[in-house]
N, C-alpha and C positions, 0 to 999 in steps of 0.2 A: 504494500500500500504506500509506504514512504517513497519507494523508488518510482512508483507511478506518479506521485505528487511532484518529485523532483523533475521528472520528464516533462510534466505539464508546465512547470515553471520555465524550463529551458525553451520549450516550444513557444510559450507566451512571450518570453524575452526576444526570441527570434522574430515573431510576428510584429512586436512593437518596434524592433529595429528596422524591419523592412518598411513598416508604415511611416517611420520617421524619415525615410528616404523617398517617400512619395513626392514626385515633382510635378507640379501642375501649372506654374506660371513663373514669369521672369520679366524684369524690366529690360533685360538683354535679349538679343535674338536667340531663338531656340533652334538648334541644329538636330534633326532627327535622322539617323542613319539606320537602315535595315538592310543587312547583307542578304544575298540570295540564299534561301534555305537556312538563314540564321548562322551562316558559316563564321567561324572565328577569323579574326583579321591577323594574318601572318606578317613577318618582317618583309619578305618578298617571295614570290611575286604577289601582287595584290589580288583582292577578290572583288567581285562585282556586287553592286547593291543600288538601292535607291536613297536619295537624300532630299530632305525638305528643310528649308530654312524659313522659320516663322518670324515675321517682323512686321509689326503694324506701323512703325515709324518712331521717330525720336520722342522720348518722354512717355511713350505709351506702354501698357502692360501687354505682354504676349502670353498666350495660353497654349498649352499642349494640345488642347482640343481644336485649336485653330488649324491643325494639320489637315483637316478635312475641308477647309474653306480656301479656295484658290485666291480670293482677294487678299488674304493675309500671308500668302506664300511669296517670299522674295525669290525663292528658287525651288523647283521640283523637277528632278531628273536623275539620270543614271550617273554613277561614279565608279571608278576603280580605285580602291583604297588599300593602303598597307601601313604597317607600323614604321616609323622613322626614328632617327636619332642614333646616338652611340651609347654613352654612359646612361642616358635617360631610359634606355630599354630595360634596365635592371629594376626600374620602379614598377609597382603594380599599375599605376596610372600611366597609360601610354600616350605618346604623341603620334600623330598620323599625317601622312601625305596622301593626297588624292588627286585624281584627274577627272574632270567632268567629261563625259563621253556621250555620244549620240545613242539613239535607241538600238543601233546595231552592235553596241558594246565594244566597238573598236575605234571608230572615228572620233577624234578629239572634238569637244564641243566648247567653243569659246563663249563664255558667259560672264556677265557682271554679277558678282556676289556682294550684297550689302553696299552697293554704289561704287565698288572698286572697278577699275577698267576691265573690260572683257579679256579673259584668258582661260586656260584650261588646267593649269597646275597650281595647286593650293596646299597650304599647310594648316593643320590644327595643332597649335603649340600647347603642350600639356603643362607648361609652367613648372617643370620639374626643378627641384633643388632651390626654389625661390619662395620662402614663406611669405614674402610681401606680395607676390603675384603680380608685380607691376614692373619689374626691371626690364624685360624685353620691350614692353609697351612704352615705357618711359624713354628708353634708348632709341628705339626706332622713330618715335615722334620727335625727339630732340634732333635727330639727324635730318629729318625732313624740314624741320623748322629753320635750320641754318642753311638749307639749300642743297644738301646731299640727298640723292634718292635713297630711301630705305623702304622695305616692304610696308605697304599700307596695312593697317590693323583694325580689327573689330573684336571686342569681347563678345563671347557667346556662351551659352550652356548647352551641353551635348548629351544626347541619349543615343545609345547604340543597341539595337535589338531589344528595346524596351528597358535597358539598364541605364540609369542616370550615371553619367561619367564625370560630371563636374564642370568646372569653369575652364574655358579654353580661350585662346586668341586665334581667330581666323587670320591668316597672313598670306601674302603673295609669296610664292616660291621665287627665289632668285634665278632669273633667266633672262636671256636676250629677248627683248620685246620693246616696242616703241613706247610703252607706258611703264616699263620697268627699267632694266638696264638697256638704255636706248643706243644700240650699236648696230652697224651693218652685220648681218649674219653671214660670216664667211662660210664657204662650202668647200668640198674636197677638190674642186677644179681651180681654186684660187691659190696658185702656187708661184706666181710671179708678181712683181710690183706693178701698180700700187695695191692690187687686190690682196697680196700676201700680208700687207700691213694691218689687216683687221677685218672684222672685229673679233675680239677674244674676251672671254671671261676666264680668269685663272684664280686659283686659291691656294693657300697653304692650309693644310688640314690633316686630320687623321685619315687612315686608309680603311676605316671600318665600313665605309660605304661600298667597298669593293673596287673602287677605281684605282688603277695603277699609278704609281709615282712617276711623274714626267722627269723631274730632276730634283736634286738636293741643293740647298745652300746652307752655309754655316752661320751660326750666331757667334756672339762674343764669348759664349760659355760652352760651346761644343762644336763638333765637326759634323756637317751633314745632318743637322737636327731639324731643319726646316724642309718640309716635304711639299713640293709644288705639284698640283694636280690640275689637269685641264677640266674646266667646267663647260666651256663652249669654245671650239667644237668639242663634242663628247670624245673621251679618250679613244674609243673604238673607231672614230671617224677622222681624227686629226692626221694630217699627212706629215711625213718627215720634214718637208720644207717648212711647214707651219710650226711644228714643234721647235725646230731649230731657230726660227725667226723670233718667236715670242720668248724663248729662253734667252736669246741674245740681248733682248731689251732689258731683262732683269740683270743679266751679267754686266751689261754696260752701265746700268744704274749703279751697281755696286762698285764698279771701277772708278767712276767719277766721284762717288761719295767718299770712297776711301782716300782719294786724292784731294778731297775738299774743293772740287772744281765747281765754282759758281758761275762760270762763263755762260752767257746767254746763247752763245753759238755752239758750244760743244760740252757744256757742263750739265749738271742735273736739271737746270731750268729748260734745257732743250729736250729732255726725255719725259719729265713728269709734269702733270698739271698740278702746280704747286698749291692752289687753293683747295683742291680735293684732298691732297695729302695732309695739309694743315688741319682741315676740318675733321678728317678721319682720325688723326692722332688725338685731337682735342675731345672728340666724342668718346673715344676709348679711354682716354686718360681721366676725364672728369668722372668716369665710372670706375676707374682703376680695374679695367677688365683683365682678369687673369689669363684669358685665352687670347688676348689681343696679339696680333702680329704672327702668331704661330698656328692657331687653330681657327677655323671658320673665318679666315681672313681673305676677303675677295679683292680682286683688281679687275679692271676692264680697260680695253684699248680699242678705240674705233679705227676705222680705216683712215690712214694718213694722220691719225690723231696722236695725242700724247697718252701716256699711261696714267690712268686714274686709280686712286685708292677707293675701295668700297664696292658694294654697300656693306654696312655693318650687319652682323648676323650673330645669333646665339649669345645674347648679352645677359644671361641669368647669373653668372658668377661675377657680379659687379657690385658697386656701391656697398662694399664691406661684406659681401656674401661670398662664401666659398664652400668647397666640399668638406665641411667640418667633420662629417662622419668618417672621412678618410684621413683625418688628422692634419689637414692643410688649412692655412689661413693666410692667403696671399693678397687679398684685395684691401690693401692698406691705404689710408689717406695720405701717407707721407712717402710714397715711392713712385718712381716712373716705371711703368710696366715694360718699356723697351730696355730697361736697365735694372731688372729686379733680381738677377742672379739665378733665375730659375727657368723662365719660359719667355725669352726676349724677342724672338723673331729674327729675321735676317739682319745683318750688321748695318744695312743702310739706314735703318730707323735711328739707331743711336748716332750714326755718322751725321745724318741730317740735323738732329737736335744739337749736335756739337758744332755745326757750321754756323758761324755768327750771323750770316745773312738769313738763312732759313729760320733760325731761332728768333730772329727779330720779327719776321712775319708771323711766326707762331704766337709770339707774345702780343703783337698788335691785334691779331684776330681774337685772341683770348680776351683782351681788354674790351674789344667791341662787343663780344657776346655776353660779357658779364655786366654790362651797363644796365641801369634800371629799365625794366620793360623788355629786356632781351632774354633769349631762351636760357642762358647759363647763369643769369642773375639768381641769387639765392631765393629772393622773394618770388620770382617767376617760377622757379622750380618747385618750391613748396606749394604754390597755388595750383600748379598742374598736378602735383601728387595728390593734393586734397580733392581736386575735382575727380581724378581717376578713382580714388578710394571710395568716394561717394557713389560713383557709378557702379562699382562692383560689390558694395557692402553687403547687400542681401545674398548675392551668390557666394560670397566668402563663407558665410555660415553653412550653406549647403555643401560647399567644397570640403570644409573641415569635417562636417558630419560624415561625408562619404569616404574620405581618405585619412582623416586624423593627422594631417601633416602641417597644419597651419598654426595651431595654438593661439597665442595672443597676437592677433593680427595688428592691432593698434600699436602694440609694443614694437613689432617689426617695422612699422612705418615710422615710429618715433626714432628708432635706432638708425634708420636710413637717413632721416633728416639730420640727426646729430652728426652722423658721419659726413654729410655734405658740408656742415658748418665747419668741419676741420679741413676737408679736401679743397674747397675753393680758395681759402686764404693761402694754403700751402702752395698750390699751383701758382697763384699770383706772385707770391714771394720768390718762387724758384724759376719763373720764366724770365725775370729780369726786364731790362729796359727795351723799349721799342722805338726810341727816339730816332735811330738811324734810318728807319723805314717809315716814319710817320708822315712826312710830307714829300712824297716821291714825285719827281717831275714826270709827266706823261706828255707825249707829243700831241700837237693839235691836229689829229686825224679825225675826219668826220665821215660817218656813213652817210653819203649824200645822194645815193640812188638805190632803189630797191625794185626789182622786177620779180615779184613773188609768184604771180599767176599770169604768165604771158599769153597773149592771144596767139592762136595758131592759124596756119594757112595750109594750102595744098603742098606748097614747097617745104614748109616747116611744121609738120604735124605733131611733133613731140614737144609739149610745153615745158617739160622738165629741162630739156637741153637748151631752152631759150632763156632760162633764168639768169639773172646777173645781179651783182652788187657793184656800186660805184663807191670808191674811197677817195677822199680829197685831202690834200695837204693844205689846211687853212692857215698855215703859218707863213713866216717870211724867210725860212731857211730850209735846207734839205733835211729830210727826216730819215734816219736809219731805221729800216723796217725789220732788222734782225730780231727774230724771236717773237714778234708780234703775232697773235693768233686769235681765233674766235673761240671763246670759252663756252661753257654750257654744253648740253647734249643736243645734237642735231647737226647743223652745218659745221663742217670741219675744214679749216684751212690754217696753215702756219706759214708766214713769210720766210723764205730761205735766208740763211746767213749771208750778209754782205749786200743785200738788196736795199734800195733807197728810193725816195720819191721827192723830186724837186718842189720848191715852194710854189703854191698856187696850182699845182698839177693834180690831175685825177688819174685813177687807174680803175680797170674793170676786172672783177673776178667772175668767171662764167661757170654755168652748170656744165657746159661742154665747149671746149675751145674751138673746135672746127665749126660747130653750128653757129656760135656767136660771130665768128669771123665771116662766115658765108652770109649770115642774115644782116649784120650791121656794117660790114665792110671795114672793120678795124680789128686789130689783134688784141685780145684781152691779155691782162697781165698773167693770169693763171687760172686754174680750174679748182673749184671747191668740191668736196665730197658731200654726199647727201643732197637733199633738195629742200628748198624753202617751203614752208607751210602755206597752203592756199587760204588759210583762215587767220592765223596770227602766229607770231614767233618772236622770241626774245633774242635779239642780236647783241652779243656782248664782245666788244673788241678789247683785248687785254695785252699788256706787255708780257715779257717772258716770265715775270714773277707773279703775274695775276693781278696787277694793278689795272683798274678800269681806265681805258682810254676813251671809249664811246659806248653808248648804250641806247638802243632803239627797240621798242616793242611795238611793232606795227599790227594793225587789225584790218580786216576786210569789210568793216562796216563803219558807219558814222561814229565819231566825227572825222574819221580818216577819209581822205579823198578816194574816189572810186577808181581803183586800178586793178580790178578783180576780173581778169580774163577778157578784157575789152580792148586790148591793144595799147594800153597805157601802162606806165610805170610810175612809182612814187619818186618825185624829185624834190630835194631840199631847196627851198626858195632862195635861201641866203646862208652863207657859212657863219654868219653872226647870230643866227637864230638857234633856239634850243630844239635840236632835232628829236627830242623825246616827246614833243608836243605835236599833235595832229595838225594844228594850225600852221606849223612851219613847213608843211609839205603841200605839194600840188600834184595832180595826176597829169602826166605829160605823154603825148603820143610817142610811141617807141621809135618812130621814124626819125626822131630828133637825137637819137643816141650818138654821142661823140662829137656834137657840134659846139659843145661848150658848157661849162658849169653855170647853172642858174645863179644869178646874183642880182641884188638891187643895185642899179648902176648910178653912181653919183653924177655921171655925165648925161643922164636922161632927166629932163625937167618936165614935171607934170603939174599943170596949174589951170584953174584954181583947185586946191585940194585942202579941205573938202569942197565938193561942188554940188550944185543943184541940178546940173545937166550938162552944160557945155564944158568940154575938156580940150586943152591944147597940149601937145607933146613936142618938145624940141630935143633933138639928140645930136651928138657930135658926129655920129656915123649915119650913113644912109640906112633907113629902115625899110624892111621888105614886107613884113606883115605885122599887124597889131591885132591881138586877141583880147577880148574882155572875158575873164573867167570868174567863176564864183569860188568860194573857199574850198569846194570839193573838186576843183579842177575842171569843171564843166565849162566848155566854151559857149558863151552866150551870144557873142557878136564877133565877126572877123572883118577887118578892113585891109584890103590889099594896098600897100603903100610903096612908093619909090621916091622918097624924099626925106629930108631931115626935119621938117616941121609939118605937123598934121593936126587938124582939129576935127572933133566929132562930138556927138550929143548922146548922153546916156540918161536923159530925163525920164525915159520910159521904165528904167529899172527901179525896183523897190529900194527903199533906204537900206543901207548896209555897207559892208566892206567888200571890195572886189580887188582883183589883180589885173593890171594891164601888162600883158606879155608882149614884149617887142622882140621880133625875130629879125636879125640881120643875116648877112651872108655866112658869118662864121660863128655866131653865138646867139643865145637867148638871154634877154634881160627882163627883169620884173620891177614893177612899181606898185605899191599898194595905194588904193584910192578909196576915199569915203564918200558915199553918195548920201547927201542930206535930203 
């Protein structure tokens, strides 16, 4: 009788335990996965199943019962899913990688999940070894806030085959894609220049994923302890020429860093995108990431582009957290992880830090990012942490009830904040002065012409090959173009060493040299890689160290002039105007390419100005045509002219600002006029 009573108590305890895990609703998206026939999910290969993501919208409660209501499903489709991770696979709670597939269970299905850009490869991060549950989320978001790509993230709660699995982060898998690591996808036929130069994704990492080591590099604490692995192209697809080329880039980087070579023509500035390396180091160091530089460390290189650091990945052993169960405690607030005596990564990280010029830029950027309101400022960080904790607070209770690994969550968060209060001042004190790179001279180069969506014709049907940019020397002396390049991801071009541009001169960079010359009758300076967006793009002209020379973000809609596939291109009206403003540009017929830089001419006199109607123009040179255009570049009236003085009437035009475009034999000149 007593044994039967004990058995009933055990059964009752089990029932109560199960009931305590009943999951019905969440303020977070709910991911429901059901594998075919309830199959267990292995490491590899994956298994097929169905996935639903329940999401009513920001601030709303989602219910498990919503899985039967299509209007509440962010996604419903087939997936191929497997366990992912290395050390994390030893934990009862697993992380997963999955691919969204079509109903044939084979074809990849590019979809948008929780407003992330469409793709087919995704990760469910199980948040292993992180009692705060926020370290990956915090690090990825910090990286994106300072301008580096990192996987987009969304907290969610997951059920698999009816079993509540806890709190996860849905993440983008690191891969080559226009909305992720935005590089040209090199293929097996690209074995000569310029195609051989990219694009690549390379990483230093463990070999637990099964991928072979491509080559080794040593750190300052060991020999051949940094394992380089190809991520794109995949190891089984990369050719000998491609392997040798990308390996040579890293070996060259080490050579120049060992020599302390800061030359813009053949030193480390000619090999790496310095802003990305600076930001990547700072993201990893503010977190004191114990895996930084040696494991889960990515690089990417676009075709004809520089080597970039990033994106960040696997940031759970950070901000004072480590594998304490293994007896290690390395994420200290008072150590550089590239010089920690344990896991430092290739030598070039310490070499770069010890280079006075690079360290100056590292210190300058740190100072920028820690200012009030900036992402690395302590107040900003604590605010972001508090917002994140508030978002996941309900799920944290369920996570701990399911796995028992969290304990006092608030204490974990407080400990993380206390750690940051030590880390930030320590880094500030040990980065030193940035006075030497505080006020760097940049040459007066202007992006003065943009043909982002050319009009096509029978003879020139390929619009991408007709694209071009115009760059103008707006100064009074020759500009050395060595090392100047376009930053950001997208358009790729770097001026060769020894090149220069005389004062007042312009040059053209073309999408295709031969097409540009055949279409416009003049030879372009060079050819860029990739294509300009037909919608909008951020054009960032930098010097070799990443200092901004010029910056234009154009758009294909108002208030920008209409140069969208209609045979016109954007032309800067005057080199004294701010070319970041739409009002400084006008849409010009592409038949005028090469006949002169647009400028407001002091030798053209327009009067009266303002005017109620009658206008007179006198010019030093013979005028050929006078156009009246609006601010969008639309031609309202055209006057054929063959004289130096001309009068006309604009009384019929509404009140406002217009441009008078004067075309002579060799050039185009502009004057602004106000109609009262």
